[in-house]
N, C-alpha and C positions, 0 to 999 in steps of 0.2 A: 705751472698749472694752477688755476684758481679753484678754490672750494666751490662746489656747485651751488651752494646756497648764498654765495656772496653777491650782493647787488653791485655790479660794476659801475652803474651810474652814480654811486655814492662814494666811490673810491678816491676820486680826485676832485679838485675844485671845478674842473671842467669835465662834464660827463663824456665818456669815450668808450669805445670798444675796439679790441683787436679782432679784425674780421679777415678770415682767409678766403680768398677768391680762388676757388678750385676749378680752373679752366682746363679740364681734361677731357679726353675722348672716351666715351663709353663704348662697350661692345654690344651691338644690337642683338637682342635675344639671349644675352648671357648675364642675367641679373646677379648671379653668385660671383662671377668674375668682377662685376662692377662693385659689388659689396666689398670684396677683398681690397679693391682700390681705395674705397672710402676708409676702411679700417686702417690701412697702411698710412694714409694721409693724416688721419686723426692722431695716430701715434707719433708721426713726425712733427706735427704742428700743434703740440699740446698747449702752447702759449696762446692759442686763439680762443677768444670767448665764443666766437661764432664762425662756422665754416659753411659757405654757401656753394652749392653745386648746381649745374645747369638743369634746364628743362628736360624732363623725361630721362634723367641720367640713370636711374636704377635699371631700367629696361633697355635703354637706348631709344633714340628718336625713330619711331615707326608709326605710320598710319595704317599699315596693312596687318600688323601683328598685335595691335592694341588689346584686342579681346583676349588673346592667348597669354599676353604678358602682364595683364592687370593684376594688382595686388590688393588685398583687403588690409585695412589698417590693423586688423587683429592677427594678421598672418605672421609666419615665421621670419620672413625677411625684414619686415618692419620691426619685429621684436629684436632682431639682430642689430638693426640700426639704433634702436633705443638703448640697447646694452652698450654699444660702442660709444654713444654720446655720454652716457653715465660714467663709463670706465675712464674716459679722458676729460670729463667735466667740460665738454665743448658742445655748445648748441649746434644744431644742424638745420639747414633749409635745403631741401632736395626735391627735384622734380621726379614724378613717377606717374604711371598709369594706374588710377585708382578704381577698383571695382566697388561701386556704390551699393548701398543696401537695397536700392530700388532696381538693381540689375544693370543700371547704366555704367558706362566707363567714362571717367573724367580725366582730363589732363590737369594734374594737381601739383601743388607745391606743399610738401609736408614739412611742418615745423616741429622740431623736437628740442626741448630745453636741456640744459646741462645735467639735470637729474634724471634724464631718460623719459620725462613726461611728454606726451604729445600735446603741444601747445595749440595746435590747430592744423587744418588742412584746407587750403584755398583751391577752389576749382576754377580753372581759366574761363573767363567770360568771353573774350574776343578770340574766337578760334580762327586760324588762318588756313586758307586753301583747303586741302583734303582733310585737315583735322576735323572739319565739320561732319565728315562722313564717318569718322572713327570715334569721336568723343561727343559727349553731352555737355553743352555749355553750362558753366556755373551760373548761379543766380544771386550771389551775395558776395560782397567784398569782405575781407578779413584782416583784422589787426590782432597780432599775437604778442604775448609777453615772453621775451627771450633775453636771457642774460641781463636782466634788469632794464631792458628797453622795450618800448612799444613799437612794434615793427609792422608796417603795412606791406602786404604781399602782392606782387604782380607777376605775370608770366608773359614774356616775349611780346606778342602783338598788343597786349594790354597797354604797354607804355606809349604806344602811338596814339592813344586816346587820352588827352589831357584831363578829362573829367574824372578818370579813375584815380590818378595820383592826387588830384585836388580833394576828392572825397575822402581818401585815406588820411591826408594831412589834416583836413578839417575835422575828421573823426578822432584825432588824437595821436596819430602815428608820429613818432620821433625820428624814425628811420624808414626809408623806402628801400625795399629789396626786390629786385627783379631777377628771376631765373629765365634763361633764354636758350633757344636753339635757332639763332638767326643765321641766315645763309646769304651767300652771294645772290644778287648784287645789293643787298640791303644793309650792309655794314655801316655806311655813312648815315643812313636814316636813324639807326639806333644810337650811334655816337651823339647825334644831335638831340635825340629824345631823352637820353639819360641826363644830359646836362640841363636841358630845358625843364624837365620835371623837378630836378633839384632846385634850380633857381626860382622858378615860379611859385614853388611851395615852401621855400626856405627850409628844406629838409635834406639831409645827406641822402645820397642814392647809391646803393651798391647793386651792380649789374654783373651777372656771371653768365657767360655764353659758352655753348659747346664749341669744339674745335675739330677740324679734320673732316674727312669724308664719311658720311653716314650712309644709310640705306639708299637715299636718293640725292641728298644735298651735300654741298661743301659748306661747312659752318665756318664762320669768320673769326671766332675768338674775340679779341679786343675787350675782354672784361675790364671793368673799371669801377672806381669809386669817385663820385663827384661830391664836392662839399656843398654847403648851403648857399654859396655864391655861384654854383654851377661850374666851379673849377675842378678839373681832373687832378686828383691827389695821388692816385695809384692806378696802375694799368698793367694788363697782360699784353704781350705782343700778339699781332694777328697770326693765325694759322700755326700756332705753336702751343703745345701743351705746357702749362705752367701753373704753379700755385704762388700767388702773391699775397703777402700779409699787408693789410691796410689799417692804418691808425685812423679810426673814424670818430671824429668829434660830433657829439650830438648837440652842442651849443649852437644857437642861432645868432649870427652876427647881425646886430641891429643898429650899432652905432654909426656905421657908414653906409649901410644898405637898408632899403625899405623892407619892412615885414609885411609882405603882401596879404597874408591871411588876416592880420590885424587891421590893415588899412582898407580892405575891400568893402565896397558898398553893395547893397542889394542890386542885382541886375534888373533894370526896368524892362517892361514888355517891349517887344519890337512894334514900331508903328509903321504903317504903310500909307 
C-alpha cells in the first residue's frame, strides 16, 4: 500500500498506475450490500493506486428506481466510501445515482482520491434509452486529479461519441476512464470504442463494465485497459465477475507512432 500523499507519476522513470478493474455485479436496490463489496475489494487489493467500478454500481443499474436510490455527495454512504478510500490509500471511481442540489437525478461517476477527498463527480452527458426518462443529462466534461494523474471521466454511451474523448485529451487528461453498464448485443461496439478512443487520443483507456443480469438487461463484462496504441493490455472475461489488476503506463509512445493531438490541424469549414 502506498502513502496517500505520494505522487505515483513521479515514482518511476515511466509514469504508471496500478489500476484495479472491478468487474462485479451489484445488487439492484441494495446499496449497503454493494458498499460492503467495495470495502472487501479494497482490503484485498490494497496494492492498487486506483480501483474503478461500473456505472451505477452503488445502487445497481435501474431506470425505474433512480429517484428512490439516489445519493447526495454529503450523505452517509458517500462518507463511507471516502473513509474506505482513505483507509486503504486507494483512489476510487464509481458510478452512482446522484441527487443534485437542484433536485435533479444524475447518472454520475464519483471520483475519490486516496486521502478520501472527493476529486470530482462527472454527470453522464449521453444518456441511453430509458435513462433519459430517469436522469438529467450532464452539461460539462470533467478531468480530475487522482493518484498523481489527470483523469478524464466518461460513462458508457459517452465513449461512442469520439468528440468527448478528444475534448478530455485536449483538455489535459493523461488517462481516460469509462464506467459502464453495457448490455447485449452491444459488447462488440464497446470493445471497438475503447481501443479507438485510446488510439486516436494517444491516451491509455480504462473501461469497467457491469456483468450478469440486472433489473432489465444482461450486462456483458469484458472490462479492459487499452494502451496509447489501442492495444488491449489487460482484460476481464465476458459474463464473469472478476477483478483484474492492470499496469497502466501514462507515457505516450511517440517514437514509432504519430502523436495525433500534436499533429492535428484546425478543421476547415465544410464547403458545398
